[in-house]
Structures are given as structure tokens and as C-alpha cells.
VOGU-3710 file (C-alpha; in Angstrom, 3 decimals, decimal comma):
1> xxxxxxxxxx> 0,002/0,000/0,033  2,792/2,440/0,928  4,500/1,802/-2,418  1,343/2,457/-4,465  0,841/5,763/-2,675  4,395/6,844/-3,295  4,170/5,911/-6,961  0,899/7,708/-7,584  2,240/10,841/-5,964  5,326/10,818/-8,210
11> xxxxxxxxxx> 3,914/9,586/-11,497  2,492/11,956/-14,086  -1,272/11,933/-14,636  -2,530/11,199/-18,146  -5,721/12,766/-19,515  -7,464/12,598/-22,921  -8,265/15,965/-24,411  -10,137/17,419/-27,362  -9,264/16,473/-30,982  -6,814/19,381/-31,296
21> xxxxxxxxxx> -4,836/18,247/-28,264  -3,630/14,706/-28,035  -2,258/14,177/-24,566  -1,731/16,054/-21,376  0,761/14,901/-18,726  0,972/16,651/-15,415  2,410/16,315/-12,009  2,935/18,892/-9,266  5,784/20,656/-11,117  5,246/20,177/-14,819
31> xxxxxxxxxx> 2,528/20,340/-17,472  3,117/18,702/-20,827  0,672/19,316/-23,691  0,987/17,744/-27,108  -0,915/19,559/-29,824  -0,684/18,792/-33,543  2,698/17,062/-33,254  4,263/19,785/-31,125  4,850/19,487/-27,409  4,529/22,448/-25,064
41> xxxxxxxxxx> 5,981/22,110/-21,609  5,201/24,447/-18,730  7,045/23,979/-15,482  6,779/25,708/-12,143  10,359/26,913/-12,324  10,711/27,677/-15,995  8,660/29,262/-18,764  7,021/27,376/-21,598  9,319/25,215/-23,745  8,318/23,936/-27,199
51> xxxxxxxxxx> 9,507/20,611/-28,537  8,845/18,852/-31,845  6,948/15,608/-32,011  9,000/12,625/-30,967  10,630/14,368/-28,045  10,272/12,742/-24,659  10,525/14,547/-21,311  11,604/12,810/-18,142  10,136/13,944/-14,811  10,884/17,561/-13,984
61> xxxxxxxxxx> 11,362/17,394/-10,256  12,220/20,233/-7,914  15,400/18,431/-6,868  18,685/20,080/-7,414  20,521/16,763/-7,148  23,279/16,204/-9,690  22,384/14,366/-12,920  22,865/10,667/-12,722  25,514/10,220/-15,428  24,903/6,518/-15,802
71> xxxxxxxxxx> 21,178/6,983/-16,387  21,859/9,888/-18,728  24,183/7,583/-20,693  21,487/4,873/-20,851  18,909/7,332/-22,107  21,403/8,610/-24,686  21,989/5,032/-25,886  18,260/4,440/-26,246  17,776/7,698/-28,165  20,753/7,061/-30,419
81> xxxxxxxxxx> 19,632/3,541/-31,400  15,963/3,053/-30,599  15,611/0,131/-33,046  18,354/-1,878/-31,334  16,969/-4,944/-29,450  17,716/-3,433/-26,006  17,255/-5,410/-22,833  17,590/-4,246/-19,232  20,666/-6,480/-18,878  22,341/-5,023/-22,031
91> xxxxxxxxxx> 21,708/-1,440/-20,841  22,896/-2,220/-17,316  26,132/-3,693/-18,686  26,591/-0,654/-20,970  26,477/1,676/-17,991  28,311/-0,571/-15,496  25,549/-1,488/-13,114  23,772/-4,696/-12,068  20,425/-5,388/-13,702  18,461/-4,695/-10,489
101> xxxxxxxxxx> 20,341/-1,507/-9,544  19,968/-0,242/-13,109  16,238/-0,949/-13,305  15,628/0,714/-9,913  17,675/3,855/-10,721  16,239/4,174/-14,264  12,677/4,129/-12,821  13,633/6,759/-10,294  15,086/9,090/-12,905  12,544/8,626/-15,689
111> xxxxxxxxxx> 9,386/7,615/-13,742  9,130/4,626/-16,160  10,698/1,279/-16,566  13,388/0,990/-19,218  11,045/-1,090/-21,344  8,237/1,485/-21,079  10,662/4,350/-21,798  11,907/2,555/-24,942  8,368/1,786/-26,147  7,361/5,456/-25,654
121> xxxxxxxxxx> 10,474/6,633/-27,429  9,860/4,294/-30,401  6,184/5,269/-30,732  6,932/8,999/-30,503  9,595/8,595/-33,181  7,124/6,603/-35,282  4,583/9,400/-35,018  7,160/11,850/-36,323  8,139/9,545/-39,173  4,563/8,994/-40,153
131> xxxxxxxxxx> 4,129/12,778/-40,494  7,436/13,453/-42,237  8,183/10,456/-44,478  6,497/8,206/-46,994  8,054/4,998/-45,567  5,696/2,011/-45,689  4,400/0,810/-42,368  6,650/-2,295/-42,621  9,718/-0,143/-43,213  8,758/2,276/-40,497
141> xxxxxxxxxx> 8,160/-0,600/-38,039  11,620/-1,956/-38,723  13,119/1,580/-38,506  11,847/2,105/-34,980  12,548/-1,408/-33,720  9,406/-3,525/-34,173  9,789/-7,090/-35,546  6,592/-6,873/-37,553  4,148/-4,399/-39,007  1,334/-6,044/-37,050
151> xxxxxxxxxx> 3,145/-5,659/-33,685  3,945/-2,014/-34,535  0,380/-1,222/-35,576  -1,075/-2,753/-32,421  1,333/-0,819/-30,195  0,862/2,424/-32,107  -2,953/2,159/-31,878  -2,794/1,444/-28,164  -0,513/4,469/-27,587  -2,177/6,976/-29,968
161> xxxxxxxxxx> -5,733/5,665/-30,066  -5,720/5,324/-33,916  -4,023/3,065/-36,425  -0,814/4,343/-37,977  -2,375/4,738/-41,450  -5,306/6,750/-40,023  -2,819/8,841/-38,061  -0,745/9,570/-41,207  -3,782/10,499/-43,311  -5,287/12,746/-40,573
171> xxxxxxxxxx> -1,977/14,556/-40,077  -1,553/15,133/-43,817  -5,096/16,371/-44,225  -4,634/18,690/-41,184  -1,371/19,939/-42,697  -3,073/20,524/-46,071  -5,880/22,445/-44,399  -3,384/24,634/-42,565  -1,562/25,405/-45,785  -4,866/26,364/-47,519
181> xxx> -5,834/28,599/-44,586  -2,407/30,244/-44,578  -2,624/31,019/-48,317
//
């Protein structure tokens, strides 16, 4: 019981929004809003920051503790090669920690397990690629680290609420409408 209370107090809250806004994450210190492929972040200690689609943000705590260099290295490895078949053991070895110590410290730093962080990273990258490239779904799935188009499509739909093809078409039609309005 004590662990569940601690986790709920530290974890971001996820809410569904209107069709213009896709996702809102918030905790006591940070608000993250994703609208039309762009992410706006508003924190208690900083102004609004704008990120492009595919960017991920770790918890923004009030702590002034030094950055955990091993966890920063692990996150950099995941971002550099998201399609690589990463395991907790492989990441732990890469940063010089035991599997258990690595998993515990990674969860403390990112508020997610390494597996969840990698899945979120891959799906955010996939959303960006769907908007910006003409890669087939099979090519895109392989590009972001999924073994099959089916597995990728299932994960993407669970994360975004729509199938990848629907996502791509809706983004392109939205972009076309914006161009027509601007002209």
C-alpha cells in the first residue's frame, strides 16, 4: 500500500483531451501538452518550452541533485539507437551496473521502466516519421525497432488511439488544411 501511494504521488497523470490536443501529462511541477505534433511544456520553475513531435521529457522534479550520469548515458544510448533490441541487462552492462540496480535507478530518474521508456520513445519517433516520411508501415516498423508491421500497428494504436495509417492521413489532411488557410 505504501509503495502504491508513493508511486501515484510521483507519477504523471494522463488525460485525454479534445481532438486538437492529443495528450496532457501533469504532475505537481510540470505540465506537458501535445498539440498537432508539437509538445509544449510548462514547469513551475521555467517558462514554456516547445519541442517537436517525438521528443520525450523525463520527470521535472524540484530536486537540485546532480544528474545521474549513468542514467543519462542509458537514455542517450536508447535515443541514439531506438531500433536496437535493447534489454535491461544489455543497458545495465553498458553503464556498468547490475540489472536490479539499473532498473531501480532508471525508474527513479525517468518515472518509467526502461522497457516502457523505450516503447514510448519508439512510438513518439514513429509518429514523427509517419508525419514526415513516405516509408511504408513495414519499413517504419523496422526503422523504430518492431519485428513486424502487425506488432507495430497494435502498439501504435494502443498508444495513440488510432491506427498508423489513419494517423498519417489525418496529419496530412490537417497539414493541407493549414496550408490552405495560410494562403
